[in-house]
Each structure stands twice: as structure tokens, then as C-alpha cells.
N, C-alpha and C positions, 0 to 999 in steps of 0.2 A: 315077364314079357307082356306088353300091352296088346289088347285086341285090336284088330283092324278097325280104324275109325269109321269106315264106310259101313261096316257090319253093325257097329254099335249105334250109329246115328238114329235109326228108327226107334231104338229102345230109349234113347235120351229124349227124343221128341214125344214119345208116349207120355213121359212124365212132365216135360216142360209145358205141354198143351194144357195141363191141369193147373198151371199157374205156379208150379214149383220152380224155384230158382236153382239153377245148376251152379255148383261151386267146383271149379276146375283147377284152382291153384291154392297153395298154402295161404297166400295173402287173402284170398276170398273167404276161405274157411275161417281164418282168424278174425276177419272183419265182422263176421256174423256170430261165431261161437265165442270169440274172445271178448266180445262186448254185448252180451245177450240182452235183449229187450223183449219181455213177454215170454210166451211159450214158443218153443222152437221144435219142430219135428224134423229130424235128420233121417233121410231115406238113403241107405246104402244100396244103390242099384247094382244090378248084375246081369250077365248074359244067360244065366242058368234058367232052366225050365221052370223052376219054382218062382223065379222073379216074374217071368212072362205069364205064367198061368195062374199065379196066386197073389204075389206081392203087389205088382203094379195094378191089377184090377181091384184089389182090396184098397189100395191107396186112393184110387180114383173114386170108389164108392164112398169111402170115409170122408173125402174132401167135399162131397156134396152134402154132408151133414150140416145142420144149422150151427153147430158149435165146432170151431176148428182152431188150430194153433195160430198165433199171431204171425209166425213165419214158418214156411215149409221150404226146406232145401234138400238137394240131393248131391251125392258124390257117386262116382261110378267106379266100382271095384274092377281091377284089371285094365283100366283105361287111364284114369287120372290118379296114378299111384301115390304121388306125394300128397295130393289133396285128401285122398282116402285115409292115408296114414295119419295126417294131421287131425282130421275129423275124429278118427278112432281114438286119438290121444285125449279127446275131451270126454270120452266115455270108456277109458281104458280098464275100468273094473269089470268090463264085460268082454268075454272072449270074442276076438274078431270073427265076424260072420257076415256073409253076403249071400242073399239080401238080408237086410235087417233094418230096424226102425228104432230110433231113440227119441222119446219125447223129453224135452229138457226145459227147465226154468231156472234162471239165475245160475247157470252153470251146473246145475244138479240134474241128474237123470231121474225122471219121475217114473218112467216106464220104458222097458226095452223088449223088443220082439226079435228073437234070434231066428236064424235060418231054420233050425229044427222045430220052431214053433210055426213056421210058414209051410214047410214041406208036409204034404199029406192033409192039409186043412183047406177048406174051400175059401175062395175070396170073400164070400159072404160072412163066414165065421171070423176071419181076420178083420174085416171091416167092422163087424159088430164089436170086437174087442177094442179097436181103435176108437170108435165112436163113444164107447163107454168111458174110455180113458180121456177123450176130449171133454166129455160132459163133466168128468171129475176134476180135471185140472185146467181146462181152457175156459176161463171166464170172459165175459165181455170186458175187454181191457181198454183203458183210455189211451 
């Protein structure tokens, strides 16, 4: 069952204000993940408290870093069910988790952050992990 769209909208806007592209359909997911260009961060958004208190603030902080992925997209668990399922199919070696984040290049997952790695950690620690991964994998790309 999908969450009430009116309840979810502020949580979506919190991410899209960061310049993150929301993918709400299978076709949109396939257009980005099926033909990857550069590094792609996929953020699986959620209504849970750890998304609000930890994951979204960490994402915001990490995206202010000097080195960031070429593309940053989000899908919303419990809302855009088909889009989320399709996105997860691109990193199906990882247990479904929301919120979560997958950094990918050329269809390969380079780094994955599960919900259990978000819960109980501060946004600052999660952002530091993301920034270190960005520094490692996200080069200045042509």
C-alpha cells in the first residue's frame, strides 16, 4: 500500500531541492540506470524517522562536497512501488533497504549504504562516509 502523496510530498521536496532527480516510473529508472553515464548515486527515500533525521540530512551535506557523482537520483519506497522495485533490480545483490544509497558506475555498485548503516549514526558520520566514497570514485568526468 502506498503512502498518502500529500504526506510524502515534503519528503520528496527535501531531496529535489538538492538537485536530485526523482524517478517515479519504471521507464524513468531504466532511462538512467539502464544506460549509465558516469557515476550515479541512487537514494532510496523513505518516510521513516532514520530517513528524516539521518539519511536526507546526510545526503544534503554530502552533495555540498566538492566532488559529487555525475548523476544523483531518488526513488521513494512505499510510494513509487514499481520504480523502487526496478531501481532495486539494478543492485539486487543487496538486501532491499529503505532508506539506502547505492553509488554506481557502468552498472556496477561501487558502494552501498543499508538502512542498518543509517540507523543510529549521525548525519555527519553518514555524510563523511559518502564524501570519502565520492572522493574515491567520482572523478571530474568529461
